[in-house]
N, C-alpha and C positions, 0 to 999 in steps of 0.2 A: 681321488676320492678318499683314500685312507687318511690323507692329511686332514681333510675336512672333518672326518669322523673323529680322529684323535683330538683335534682342536676343540670340537664341540663337547666331547667327553671331559676334557680338561677344564673347560670353562664352567662346567657343572660341578667342579670341585674334585674330580678324580685325577689321580696321577696315572699317566698313560705312557707306555712305551710303544713306539711303532717300529716294527722289524721289517726291513726291506729284504724279502727272501727271493726276489727275482735275480738270482745270481748269474743267469745266462746273459741277460741284456737289460740291466737296470737303467731306467731313465730318470729316476727320482732326483738324484743330485743335480743333473743337468737341467731337468725341467723346472725345478724350483730354485735353481741357482743357489744351492746350499753351500755355505762356507764351512768346511770342516777343519777344525784346528788340528795341528800336528801332521802326522803322516797320512791321514785319511784312511785309517784302518777300518775294516768293516766285517760283516758276517763271515764272508769267505775266509778271511784271515784267521778268525777265531776258530771256525770249524776245522781248518787245516792245522790247528795247533800252533800257529805262529804268534799268538798273543793271548793275553787274558781277556776275560769278558769285560772287565772295567775299561780296557783299552778301546773298546768299540762302542760303548754307550756314550752318546753325546747329549747334553742338555741344551735346551733352546733358551733364547733370551726373552721368551714369553712364558710366564709361569704356568706350568701344568703338563709339559710333555717332553719326553726324551725320544731319541732316534738311534737305531742301529742301522747304518747304511749297508748296502749289499757288499761294498768293497770291490775287489777286482772281479772281472768277468771270468766265469768258469764254464768250460765247454760242456762238461757233464757233472752238474752239481748233485745228482741224485745220491752219489756215494757219501757226500758230505751231509745231506739231509738224513740219510739212514743211519748215520753214526750216532753213538750214544751222546756225543757233545750237543747235538741239536735238542734232544729231549731234556738233557740236564740244563741247558741254557734256559728253556722255557720254564722249567721248574724254579730255577733261581730267580728269573724275572718275576714270576708269579708271587714270590716271597717279598718282592721289593716294590711292586707296582699294583695299582688298583685294577688296571686292565692292560693286557698285552694284545696288540693288534699285529697280525702278520700279513703283509702284503705279498701275496703269492703270484706266480706267473700265470698266464692265461690257461684256462682249462681246455683240454681237447688237443692242443698242439703238443704238449709234453705232459708227463705224469707227475711233475713236481708238486702241483697244487694238491692232488689227492694224497700224496705221501705226507705233505705238510699237515693236511687236515687230520690225519690219523693221530697227531700229537695234540690236537686242539679240542676245545669243548664244543665248538660249533663253527659253521661257515656261512658266509653271506656272499651271494653272487652279485657282482656289479656289472650291469648291462648297459650298453649304449643304445639308445632308442632307434628303432627302425633299421637295424643292421643285421640281425640274426634271425634265422627261422626258428619257429617254435620247437621243432624236433631237435635242433641243435641245443637249445636251452635245456630241454628235457634230458638229453644225453649228458650234458654237463652236470645236471642235478644228480643223475644216476651215478656218475663217476664219483662225485663227492660223497654220496650216501654209501657207496660201496666201501669206502674207507672206514665206515663205522661211525662217522661223525655226522650229526644231524645238520641239515641245511636250515638255517634260521629264517631265511627269506632272501629277497633280492632288492637291489637298489637300481633304479633305471635313471640314468643321467642323460644330459644333452637332449632333453625333450623339448620340442618346439611347440609350446603351448598355443602360440598364435595360430598354428595350423590346425588346431583341434577345436571342434565346436563344443559348446558347453555341455551338450547332451551326451556326447560320447567320450569325454575325457577319461572317465573311469574305465570303460571297457577297452579303449585304445591302449591306455597305459598298461593295463594288466595283460592284454593279449599280444600287443606288439612285441616283436623280438628286437634284439639289439645287436650286439657286437659279434663279429665273425668268430673271434676267440674270446669267449666269456672270461672275465677276470674273476678270480676268487679271492675273497678276503676272509681269512680265518681269524678267530679270536680265541684267546686263552684266558681263562679266569682262574683265580686262585682257589684253593680248596677250602671247603667250609671250616670255619673256626668255631670256637666255643660259642654257645648260645645260638647256634645256627647262623651266625653272621658269615656271609661269604665275602672273602677279601678280594676285591678287585684291585689291581695294581695302583701305585701312587707315584706321580711325577709331574713335570711341567708341560704346558701346551702352547703351540704356536698358532698364529693367525695364518690362514692360507695365503695371505699376501704380505704379511708383515713380520714373520719371525725368522725367516731363513738365514739365521746365523747361529751355528751351533758351536759350543765350546766343550772342552773335555770336562767331565764331572770332576769335582774337586776330590783330590786324594790328600786328606789332611788328618793328622793325628790330634789336631787342636780341638778341644771340646769346650764350647762356650757355655756360660751360665748366665741366664737372664733373671735377675731378681726383681724385675719391675715389668709385669706383663698382664694386661687386662684380658685374660683368656676366658674366664668363666662367663657364660652367657646369661643374660637376663637379670643381672644384679647391679650393674652400673652402666656407664656410657661406653664400655668396651664392647665385646661380642654381644650381639643382640639375639642370635638364634643358635641352635645346636650346630647348624651348618657353618655358621661363622666360626665357632670354636674349632670345628674340624679343620677348616681351611687355615686357621691361624696356627694350629699344631703342625700341619704339614709344611707350612711356610717356615716355621721355626726349625723343623728338622732339616729342611733344605738349606737353611742358613748355618747348619752345623751346631745348633744348640742342643745340649744333652740334658740340661736341667732347667726347668722353668718354675719360678715362684709365681703363683697365680694371685697377683696383688690387686684385688678389687678395692674400690674406694670405700673408706669407712669414715664416718663423720660423727664421732661420739657426742652425745648431748644435742645433736641437731636432727638427725634422722636415724631410725633403728637400722642396724645391720641385718640383712636377711640371712642369718646364719644357716637356717635349715635348707633354704634354697641353694645357697652357696655350696654347702657340703654335698648336697645331692648332685648338683651339676658337676662339681669337682670329681666326685666318685664316678660319674658317667664318663667324663673325659679321661680319667685315669684308666678305667677299664677298657675304653676304646683303644688307647695306646697299647695296652697289653694284648688285646685281641688281635690287633694289627701288627704286633711285634715291632713297634716303632722304637727307635733308639733314643728315647727321651723319657725322663722321669719328671712328673709333676709334683709340686710341693704347695702346701697351703700357705697363705699369707694375706696381708692387706697393706694398702697404702693409706696410712691413718692421718687424718687431718688433726693438727694439734689444737685441742680445745682444753679448757680447764679440767674436763672430765677424762681426757684421753689416757693419762698415765695409770690411774687406778683402775679404770675399766679394762684396760689391756692386761694389767697384772691379774685381775680377777678372772680373766679368761673369756671375756665377752667378745673379744676379737682375736683372730689368729695372728700370731707373730710369724716371722719369716722362717719357713721350713721347720716349725716346731722348736725353734731355738729362742734364746733370750735376746733376739735381735729385732729391731723395729725399723721400718721404713716410714719416715715422717715427712709430711708435706704441710705447707702453710697457705694461708690466703695470700693473694697477690700483693697486698699492701702491708705485709707484716713488718713491724719495726724490728730492729736488731735486738732490742731487749727481750722481745717475745721469743725470738729464736734461742737466745741464751737460756731463758726460762724453761723452754721445752727440753733443751739438752740437759739441764740440771735435774728437772723433775723425772724425766725418763731414766736418767742415769741413777738417781736416788732409788728408783723402783727396781733397779737391777738390770736394766736393759742396755745393750750396746746399740748406739743410735747411728742411723744412716739418714742424712738429709737427702730427700729425693730431688731430682732435677734442679740443682742449686743455681743453675743459670737463670732461673725465672725470678729470683728474689733480689731486689735492689740492694739490701745490706751486704750481699756477697760481692758487690762491685768493689767494695773496700777490702783490699787484701789483708789489712790489719785485722778486720773482723774474721776473715777466713782463717788466718793463723791462730787467732785467739780461740775460736771454736774448736779447732783441731787440737791445739796444745793444752788448753785449760779444761775443756769439756770432753775431749776424746771423741769428737764427732767425725764420722766418716762421710765422704761426699760422693754422691752419684750424679753423673751427667748422662743425658740422653744421647743415643747414637746419632740422631738427626742433628743435634747441635754440632757434633764433630763434622758432619758431612755437608751441612748447608751453610751458605754464606748469609750472615745476618746484618752486614754492614761493617764498616771499618772498625769502630770501637768495640762492638760486640765480638767480632772475630779476634781482635787483639786480646780481649779479656779471655776468650776461650783458649787461645794459644798459651797465654801466661799461666792459666790454671793447670794446663797439661804440662807445660815446661817445668813448672816448679814442683810438680808432683802433688798438687793439692786435690786432684781428682783420684779417688781410690778405685772406682769401678764405673764401667759403662753398662747401661741397660737400655732396652729398646723402648720401654713405655708404649708398647704396641697396643692399639685399640681395635685394629681390623687389618685387612690385607690390601686396603686401597689407599685411603687418605693418611692413615697413620700405621704403616706396616712395620714389621720386624725388618731391620736392616743391619744386623750384627756383622755379617760377613763383610759387607762393603766398608763398614766402620773399622773393622779389624785391619783390612788391607790398607786403609788410609793411615791408621795409627802405626802400622808396621813400617810403612814408607817413611814416616816422620821420626819415629822413636825406636825402631828395631823390633824384631819379632818377640823378644822376651818381654819388653814393656807392653806390647800389644796383647800378648797372652795374659799377662798379669791383670790388665784392665778389663779384659773380656771374659775372664774365667778363673784365673789363678787365685786372686784375692777372695772372690766369692766362695770358692771351694773351701779354702781354709777357714774363713769366717763362719760358714754354715756347716762345716764338717761333712761336705758332700763327697 
Protein backbone atom coordinates (compact mmCIF):
# COMPACT_ATOMS: atom_id res chain seq x y z
CA UNK A 1 0.00 0.00 0.00
CA UNK A 2 2.76 2.45 0.87
CA UNK A 3 4.27 1.85 -2.58
CA UNK A 4 1.02 3.01 -4.17
CA UNK A 5 0.79 6.05 -1.89
CA UNK A 6 4.35 7.09 -2.63
CA UNK A 7 3.83 6.62 -6.36
CA UNK A 8 0.65 8.68 -6.42
CA UNK A 9 2.27 11.49 -4.44
CA UNK A 10 5.23 11.54 -6.80
CA UNK A 11 3.05 11.55 -9.90
CA UNK A 12 1.46 14.70 -8.51
CA UNK A 13 4.81 16.42 -8.58
CA UNK A 14 6.09 15.71 -5.08
CA UNK A 15 9.46 14.20 -4.29
CA UNK A 16 8.84 11.30 -1.92
CA UNK A 17 11.00 8.93 0.08
CA UNK A 18 9.57 5.67 1.40
CA UNK A 19 11.25 4.26 4.51
CA UNK A 20 10.71 0.54 5.17
CA UNK A 21 10.88 0.48 8.97
CA UNK A 22 9.68 -3.10 9.44
CA UNK A 23 13.10 -4.34 10.46
CA UNK A 24 11.81 -7.48 12.17
CA UNK A 25 10.52 -9.17 9.05
CA UNK A 26 10.34 -6.98 5.98
CA UNK A 27 8.77 -8.38 2.84
CA UNK A 28 9.03 -5.26 0.69
CA UNK A 29 12.15 -6.21 -1.28
CA UNK A 30 10.92 -9.76 -1.89
CA UNK A 31 7.29 -8.85 -2.56
CA UNK A 32 8.09 -6.23 -5.18
CA UNK A 33 11.22 -7.93 -6.50
CA UNK A 34 13.29 -4.82 -5.90
CA UNK A 35 16.78 -4.81 -7.36
CA UNK A 36 19.08 -2.90 -5.02
CA UNK A 37 22.43 -1.86 -6.40
CA UNK A 38 25.58 -2.47 -4.40
CA UNK A 39 25.60 -4.27 -1.06
CA UNK A 40 21.89 -3.81 -0.44
CA UNK A 41 22.42 -1.72 2.68
CA UNK A 42 19.30 -0.51 4.48
CA UNK A 43 17.80 1.22 7.48
CA UNK A 44 19.08 -1.32 10.02
CA UNK A 45 22.66 -0.82 8.80
CA UNK A 46 22.39 2.97 9.09
CA UNK A 47 20.82 2.96 12.56
CA UNK A 48 23.53 0.55 13.73
CA UNK A 49 26.17 3.05 12.60
CA UNK A 50 27.54 0.79 9.88
CA UNK A 51 27.11 3.26 7.00
CA UNK A 52 26.07 6.81 6.11
CA UNK A 53 22.53 7.89 5.24
CA UNK A 54 23.49 8.43 1.60
CA UNK A 55 24.47 4.75 1.44
CA UNK A 56 20.91 3.56 2.12
CA UNK A 57 18.84 5.97 0.00
CA UNK A 58 18.05 4.50 -3.41
CA UNK A 59 16.37 6.30 -6.28
CA UNK A 60 14.04 4.57 -8.70
CA UNK A 61 14.05 4.59 -12.48
CA UNK A 62 10.61 6.23 -12.40
CA UNK A 63 10.83 9.93 -11.69
CA UNK A 64 9.47 10.98 -8.28
CA UNK A 65 10.41 8.49 -5.55
CA UNK A 66 13.28 7.19 -3.42
CA UNK A 67 13.41 4.20 -1.08
CA UNK A 68 15.23 3.28 2.11
CA UNK A 69 14.88 -0.53 2.46
CA UNK A 70 14.80 -2.20 5.86
CA UNK A 71 18.16 -3.91 5.37
CA UNK A 72 18.95 -6.96 7.48
CA UNK A 73 16.39 -8.48 9.89
CA UNK A 74 16.75 -7.35 13.51
CA UNK A 75 15.40 -9.42 16.41
CA UNK A 76 14.69 -6.39 18.62
CA UNK A 77 14.79 -3.17 16.56
CA UNK A 78 13.22 -1.01 19.26
CA UNK A 79 16.66 0.05 20.51
CA UNK A 80 17.56 1.24 17.02
CA UNK A 81 14.27 3.15 16.68
CA UNK A 82 14.75 4.84 20.03
CA UNK A 83 18.26 5.98 19.13
CA UNK A 84 18.98 9.58 18.15
CA UNK A 85 19.92 8.32 14.67
CA UNK A 86 16.29 7.61 13.77
CA UNK A 87 14.99 11.08 14.61
CA UNK A 88 18.00 12.75 12.98
CA UNK A 89 17.43 10.68 9.87
CA UNK A 90 13.81 11.86 9.59
CA UNK A 91 14.91 15.45 10.10
CA UNK A 92 17.53 15.11 7.36
CA UNK A 93 15.06 13.48 4.96
CA UNK A 94 12.50 16.21 5.64
CA UNK A 95 15.06 18.74 4.43
CA UNK A 96 15.55 16.91 1.14
CA UNK A 97 12.11 15.54 0.25
CA UNK A 98 8.57 16.84 -0.07
CA UNK A 99 7.15 13.89 1.86
CA UNK A 100 8.64 11.15 4.02
CA UNK A 101 6.49 8.01 4.31
CA UNK A 102 7.44 5.42 6.91
CA UNK A 103 6.08 1.89 6.47
CA UNK A 104 5.84 0.59 10.04
CA UNK A 105 5.28 -2.96 11.37
CA UNK A 106 1.77 -4.15 12.34
CA UNK A 107 0.21 -2.42 15.32
CA UNK A 108 -0.72 -4.57 18.28
CA UNK A 109 1.79 -7.34 17.78
CA UNK A 110 4.83 -5.20 18.68
CA UNK A 111 5.25 -1.61 19.87
CA UNK A 112 7.51 -0.55 17.00
CA UNK A 113 4.77 1.35 15.14
CA UNK A 114 3.80 3.45 18.16
CA UNK A 115 7.45 4.29 18.81
CA UNK A 116 7.96 5.31 15.19
CA UNK A 117 4.78 7.40 15.21
CA UNK A 118 6.18 9.53 18.02
CA UNK A 119 8.71 10.98 15.58
CA UNK A 120 6.14 11.68 12.84
CA UNK A 121 3.50 14.29 12.13
CA UNK A 122 0.64 11.86 11.65
CA UNK A 123 -0.28 8.24 11.06
CA UNK A 124 -2.61 6.37 8.74
CA UNK A 125 -3.93 2.88 9.51
CA UNK A 126 -4.02 0.47 6.57
CA UNK A 127 -6.72 -2.17 7.09
CA UNK A 128 -7.61 -5.30 5.15
CA UNK A 129 -11.32 -5.60 4.61
CA UNK A 130 -13.33 -8.09 6.66
CA UNK A 131 -10.50 -9.49 8.81
CA UNK A 132 -10.33 -7.50 12.06
CA UNK A 133 -12.90 -6.75 14.74
CA UNK A 134 -13.88 -3.20 15.43
CA UNK A 135 -12.53 -3.28 18.96
CA UNK A 136 -9.12 -4.33 17.62
CA UNK A 137 -9.12 -1.37 15.25
CA UNK A 138 -10.13 0.92 18.12
CA UNK A 139 -7.28 -0.47 20.24
CA UNK A 140 -4.80 0.13 17.42
CA UNK A 141 -6.04 3.71 17.09
CA UNK A 142 -5.68 4.21 20.86
CA UNK A 143 -2.09 2.91 20.79
CA UNK A 144 -1.13 5.25 18.00
CA UNK A 145 -2.74 8.29 19.63
CA UNK A 146 -1.03 7.44 22.93
CA UNK A 147 2.26 8.20 21.19
CA UNK A 148 1.12 11.80 20.82
CA UNK A 149 0.72 11.57 17.06
CA UNK A 150 -2.73 12.12 15.52
CA UNK A 151 -4.33 9.37 13.43
CA UNK A 152 -5.17 11.07 10.15
CA UNK A 153 -7.46 8.30 8.95
CA UNK A 154 -7.42 4.78 7.59
CA UNK A 155 -7.20 3.01 4.25
CA UNK A 156 -9.21 -0.15 3.69
CA UNK A 157 -7.82 -2.37 0.97
CA UNK A 158 -8.80 -5.68 -0.63
CA UNK A 159 -12.47 -4.74 -0.54
CA UNK A 160 -14.70 -7.09 -2.55
CA UNK A 161 -17.06 -4.55 -4.08
CA UNK A 162 -18.91 -7.22 -6.00
CA UNK A 163 -20.09 -8.67 -2.70
CA UNK A 164 -21.51 -5.34 -1.55
CA UNK A 165 -24.87 -4.01 -2.58
CA UNK A 166 -25.05 -0.45 -3.81
CA UNK A 167 -27.11 0.69 -0.83
CA UNK A 168 -24.72 -0.52 1.86
CA UNK A 169 -21.29 0.06 0.36
CA UNK A 170 -20.69 3.13 2.49
CA UNK A 171 -21.71 1.66 5.82
CA UNK A 172 -20.00 -1.64 5.16
CA UNK A 173 -16.68 -0.06 4.30
CA UNK A 174 -16.75 2.24 7.29
CA UNK A 175 -17.79 -0.34 9.86
CA UNK A 176 -16.28 -3.52 8.53
CA UNK A 177 -13.02 -4.45 10.20
CA UNK A 178 -9.94 -5.66 8.54
CA UNK A 179 -6.63 -7.15 9.32
CA UNK A 180 -5.72 -9.22 12.37
CA UNK A 181 -2.69 -7.03 12.89
CA UNK A 182 -3.44 -3.60 11.59
CA UNK A 183 -0.61 -2.00 9.67
CA UNK A 184 0.41 1.56 10.45
CA UNK A 185 1.81 3.95 7.92
CA UNK A 186 3.26 7.10 9.42
CA UNK A 187 4.13 10.26 7.55
CA UNK A 188 6.68 12.92 8.23
CA UNK A 189 6.43 16.37 6.70
CA UNK A 190 8.97 19.11 6.69
CA UNK A 191 8.69 22.08 8.98
CA UNK A 192 7.01 25.30 7.81
CA UNK A 193 9.23 27.62 5.80
CA UNK A 194 8.97 31.34 5.25
CA UNK A 195 5.63 32.69 4.05
CA UNK A 196 3.94 29.75 5.73
CA UNK A 197 4.95 27.31 2.99
CA UNK A 198 5.20 23.77 4.31
CA UNK A 199 8.00 21.87 2.67
CA UNK A 200 7.00 18.35 1.85
CA UNK A 201 9.97 16.22 0.64
CA UNK A 202 11.22 16.04 -2.98
CA UNK A 203 12.26 12.89 -4.92
CA UNK A 204 11.31 10.32 -7.69
CA UNK A 205 8.26 7.92 -7.79
CA UNK A 206 7.73 4.37 -9.00
CA UNK A 207 4.83 2.59 -10.55
CA UNK A 208 3.52 -0.18 -8.34
CA UNK A 209 4.16 -2.57 -11.20
CA UNK A 210 6.82 -0.91 -13.24
CA UNK A 211 9.62 0.75 -11.33
CA UNK A 212 11.15 -1.90 -9.15
CA UNK A 213 14.75 -1.28 -10.03
CA UNK A 214 16.61 1.01 -7.66
CA UNK A 215 20.05 2.49 -8.13
CA UNK A 216 22.25 4.36 -5.75
CA UNK A 217 21.79 8.12 -5.65
CA UNK A 218 24.54 9.85 -7.54
CA UNK A 219 27.45 11.09 -5.47
CA UNK A 220 29.12 13.59 -7.74
CA UNK A 221 30.99 16.83 -7.27
CA UNK A 222 30.18 17.79 -10.86
CA UNK A 223 27.90 20.82 -11.09
CA UNK A 224 26.20 21.31 -14.43
CA UNK A 225 25.13 24.64 -15.91
CA UNK A 226 22.19 24.83 -18.31
CA UNK A 227 22.21 28.06 -20.35
CA UNK A 228 19.19 27.11 -22.49
CA UNK A 229 16.09 26.14 -20.51
CA UNK A 230 12.46 27.22 -21.07
CA UNK A 231 11.60 27.14 -17.39
CA UNK A 232 9.41 30.21 -16.90
CA UNK A 233 5.75 29.39 -17.32
CA UNK A 234 3.20 31.23 -19.40
CA UNK A 235 5.54 33.19 -21.65
CA UNK A 236 6.44 30.83 -24.53
CA UNK A 237 6.08 27.20 -25.62
CA UNK A 238 7.98 25.94 -22.57
CA UNK A 239 6.41 25.51 -19.13
CA UNK A 240 2.70 26.34 -19.32
CA UNK A 241 1.75 26.35 -15.63
CA UNK A 242 3.38 27.03 -12.27
CA UNK A 243 3.26 23.29 -11.60
CA UNK A 244 5.19 22.69 -14.84
CA UNK A 245 7.90 25.09 -13.68
CA UNK A 246 8.15 23.34 -10.30
CA UNK A 247 8.48 19.92 -11.93
CA UNK A 248 11.14 21.20 -14.33
CA UNK A 249 13.16 22.68 -11.48
CA UNK A 250 13.03 19.43 -9.53
CA UNK A 251 14.02 17.48 -12.62
CA UNK A 252 16.98 19.78 -13.20
CA UNK A 253 18.10 19.40 -9.59
CA UNK A 254 17.88 15.62 -9.95
CA UNK A 255 20.04 15.92 -13.06
CA UNK A 256 22.76 17.67 -11.07
CA UNK A 257 22.24 21.14 -12.54
CA UNK A 258 23.19 23.94 -10.15
CA UNK A 259 22.64 26.95 -12.43
CA UNK A 260 19.81 27.48 -14.93
CA UNK A 261 19.52 30.38 -17.34
CA UNK A 262 15.79 30.77 -17.98
CA UNK A 263 15.82 31.47 -21.70
CA UNK A 264 12.31 32.19 -22.92
CA UNK A 265 11.82 32.86 -26.64
CA UNK A 266 12.18 36.47 -27.77
CA UNK A 267 11.25 37.62 -31.27
CA UNK A 268 12.17 41.32 -31.59
CA UNK A 269 10.08 43.26 -34.09
CA UNK A 270 7.64 40.35 -34.46
CA UNK A 271 5.90 39.87 -31.11
CA UNK A 272 6.36 41.89 -27.89
CA UNK A 273 8.30 40.19 -25.13
CA UNK A 274 6.16 39.83 -21.95
CA UNK A 275 8.83 41.36 -19.72
CA UNK A 276 6.59 42.06 -16.73
CA UNK A 277 5.12 38.56 -16.68
CA UNK A 278 8.52 36.96 -17.29
CA UNK A 279 10.14 38.80 -14.38
CA UNK A 280 7.21 38.11 -12.04
CA UNK A 281 7.20 34.40 -12.81
CA UNK A 282 11.00 34.28 -12.63
CA UNK A 283 10.90 35.87 -9.15
CA UNK A 284 8.25 33.35 -8.09
CA UNK A 285 10.42 30.43 -9.24
CA UNK A 286 13.54 31.91 -7.68
CA UNK A 287 11.80 32.39 -4.30
CA UNK A 288 10.39 28.86 -4.42
CA UNK A 289 13.91 27.47 -4.83
CA UNK A 290 15.05 29.52 -1.85
CA UNK A 291 12.09 28.51 0.31
CA UNK A 292 12.69 24.85 -0.46
CA UNK A 293 16.47 25.17 -0.05
CA UNK A 294 17.06 23.65 -3.46
CA UNK A 295 20.72 23.56 -4.60
CA UNK A 296 20.07 25.50 -7.79
CA UNK A 297 20.39 29.16 -8.83
CA UNK A 298 18.16 30.67 -11.51
CA UNK A 299 19.35 33.41 -13.89
CA UNK A 300 17.45 35.60 -16.31
CA UNK A 301 17.99 35.37 -20.05
CA UNK A 302 16.30 34.76 -23.36
CA UNK A 303 16.78 32.84 -26.58
CA UNK A 304 16.59 35.70 -29.04
CA UNK A 305 15.59 35.22 -32.67
CA UNK A 306 17.82 37.24 -34.97
CA UNK A 307 15.89 39.97 -36.72
CA UNK A 308 17.02 43.36 -37.99
CA UNK A 309 15.86 44.87 -34.69
CA UNK A 310 17.47 42.33 -32.35
CA UNK A 311 20.94 43.82 -31.68
CA UNK A 312 19.93 47.37 -30.80
CA UNK A 313 16.80 46.34 -28.83
CA UNK A 314 18.90 43.93 -26.77
CA UNK A 315 21.52 46.61 -26.15
CA UNK A 316 18.79 49.03 -25.04
CA UNK A 317 17.67 46.53 -22.42
CA UNK A 318 14.35 45.49 -23.92
CA UNK A 319 15.35 41.83 -23.55
CA UNK A 320 17.38 40.01 -20.88
CA UNK A 321 20.89 38.86 -21.80
CA UNK A 322 22.30 35.67 -20.30
CA UNK A 323 22.69 35.95 -16.52
CA UNK A 324 22.93 39.75 -16.72
CA UNK A 325 26.17 39.59 -18.73
CA UNK A 326 27.06 40.83 -22.20
CA UNK A 327 26.41 37.36 -23.62
CA UNK A 328 23.53 36.53 -25.94
CA UNK A 329 21.99 33.22 -27.04
CA UNK A 330 20.90 33.61 -30.66
CA UNK A 331 18.58 31.43 -32.73
CA UNK A 332 17.52 31.65 -36.36
CA UNK A 333 14.63 30.68 -38.56
CA UNK A 334 14.99 27.21 -40.04
CA UNK A 335 15.87 28.36 -43.58
CA UNK A 336 18.48 30.93 -42.58
CA UNK A 337 21.21 31.52 -45.17
CA UNK A 338 24.85 31.57 -44.11
CA UNK A 339 25.17 35.29 -44.92
CA UNK A 340 22.42 36.06 -42.41
CA UNK A 341 24.26 34.13 -39.69
CA UNK A 342 27.43 36.08 -40.39
CA UNK A 343 25.46 39.32 -40.27
CA UNK A 344 24.02 38.39 -36.85
CA UNK A 345 27.46 37.55 -35.49
CA UNK A 346 28.88 40.84 -36.78
CA UNK A 347 26.07 43.11 -35.55
CA UNK A 348 25.75 41.53 -32.11
CA UNK A 349 29.53 41.67 -31.82
CA UNK A 350 29.59 45.33 -32.82
CA UNK A 351 26.98 46.00 -30.12
CA UNK A 352 29.41 44.60 -27.57
CA UNK A 353 27.95 41.13 -27.05
CA UNK A 354 29.60 37.74 -26.85
CA UNK A 355 27.57 35.52 -29.18
CA UNK A 356 26.44 31.93 -28.70
CA UNK A 357 24.51 30.28 -31.51
CA UNK A 358 21.78 28.06 -30.06
CA UNK A 359 21.32 24.42 -31.17
CA UNK A 360 23.57 24.79 -34.23
CA UNK A 361 22.59 21.31 -35.39
CA UNK A 362 19.31 22.74 -36.71
CA UNK A 363 20.79 25.05 -39.34
CA UNK A 364 21.83 23.86 -42.79
CA UNK A 365 24.78 26.30 -43.20
CA UNK A 366 26.45 24.58 -40.24
CA UNK A 367 26.73 21.34 -42.24
CA UNK A 368 29.65 22.99 -44.03
CA UNK A 369 32.60 22.82 -41.64
CA UNK A 370 34.23 25.72 -43.48
CA UNK A 371 31.34 27.90 -42.33
CA UNK A 372 31.69 26.59 -38.78
CA UNK A 373 35.38 27.43 -38.68
CA UNK A 374 34.84 30.86 -40.19
CA UNK A 375 32.16 31.82 -37.67
CA UNK A 376 34.35 30.70 -34.81
CA UNK A 377 37.64 32.17 -35.99
CA UNK A 378 36.57 35.39 -37.70
CA UNK A 379 33.47 36.33 -35.71
CA UNK A 380 34.24 34.71 -32.34
CA UNK A 381 30.96 32.80 -32.23
CA UNK A 382 30.52 30.08 -29.62
CA UNK A 383 28.33 27.10 -30.45
CA UNK A 384 25.77 25.29 -28.32
CA UNK A 385 24.40 21.82 -29.01
CA UNK A 386 21.32 20.25 -27.40
CA UNK A 387 21.76 17.26 -25.10
CA UNK A 388 19.16 15.31 -27.05
CA UNK A 389 21.27 15.64 -30.20
CA UNK A 390 24.15 13.89 -28.43
CA UNK A 391 21.86 11.16 -27.10
CA UNK A 392 19.52 10.38 -29.99
CA UNK A 393 20.30 8.79 -33.34
CA UNK A 394 19.24 11.00 -36.24
CA UNK A 395 20.50 8.94 -39.15
CA UNK A 396 23.93 8.09 -40.54
CA UNK A 397 24.91 11.51 -41.94
CA UNK A 398 23.45 13.54 -39.06
CA UNK A 399 25.18 11.33 -36.50
CA UNK A 400 28.47 11.58 -38.38
CA UNK A 401 28.18 15.37 -38.42
CA UNK A 402 27.48 15.43 -34.66
CA UNK A 403 30.55 13.28 -33.95
CA UNK A 404 32.70 15.48 -36.16
CA UNK A 405 31.57 18.66 -34.41
CA UNK A 406 32.40 17.16 -31.04
CA UNK A 407 35.63 15.49 -32.17
CA UNK A 408 36.98 18.73 -33.62
CA UNK A 409 36.00 20.79 -30.58
CA UNK A 410 33.58 22.95 -32.53
CA UNK A 411 30.93 22.61 -29.84
CA UNK A 412 31.61 24.82 -26.83
CA UNK A 413 28.75 23.86 -24.58
CA UNK A 414 25.84 21.47 -24.15
CA UNK A 415 22.42 22.68 -23.00
CA UNK A 416 19.12 20.87 -22.53
CA UNK A 417 16.69 23.23 -24.32
CA UNK A 418 14.15 21.70 -21.93
CA UNK A 419 10.51 22.68 -22.47
CA UNK A 420 8.78 20.25 -20.09
CA UNK A 421 9.36 16.99 -18.21
CA UNK A 422 7.72 14.72 -20.79
CA UNK A 423 8.36 15.19 -24.50
CA UNK A 424 11.30 17.61 -24.17
CA UNK A 425 12.81 17.01 -20.74
CA UNK A 426 16.14 17.89 -19.18
CA UNK A 427 18.65 15.07 -19.89
CA UNK A 428 21.95 16.60 -18.82
CA UNK A 429 23.17 13.74 -16.63
CA UNK A 430 22.63 11.12 -19.33
CA UNK A 431 24.35 13.33 -21.90
CA UNK A 432 27.28 13.88 -19.55
CA UNK A 433 27.73 10.14 -19.09
CA UNK A 434 27.78 9.57 -22.84
CA UNK A 435 30.27 12.38 -23.39
CA UNK A 436 32.45 11.08 -20.58
CA UNK A 437 32.52 7.63 -22.15
CA UNK A 438 33.57 9.09 -25.52
CA UNK A 439 35.84 11.99 -24.59
CA UNK A 440 36.77 11.58 -20.92
CA UNK A 441 35.54 13.23 -17.75
CA UNK A 442 37.40 16.54 -18.20
CA UNK A 443 35.97 17.18 -21.66
CA UNK A 444 32.48 16.19 -20.50
CA UNK A 445 32.69 18.54 -17.51
CA UNK A 446 33.86 21.37 -19.76
CA UNK A 447 30.95 20.91 -22.16
CA UNK A 448 28.31 20.54 -19.43
CA UNK A 449 29.40 23.26 -17.06
CA UNK A 450 33.01 24.42 -17.05
CA UNK A 451 32.84 26.63 -20.14
CA UNK A 452 29.53 28.15 -19.09
CA UNK A 453 30.77 29.03 -15.61
CA UNK A 454 33.78 30.89 -16.95
CA UNK A 455 31.85 32.70 -19.65
CA UNK A 456 29.06 33.88 -17.34
CA UNK A 457 31.20 34.28 -14.19
CA UNK A 458 29.04 31.89 -12.21
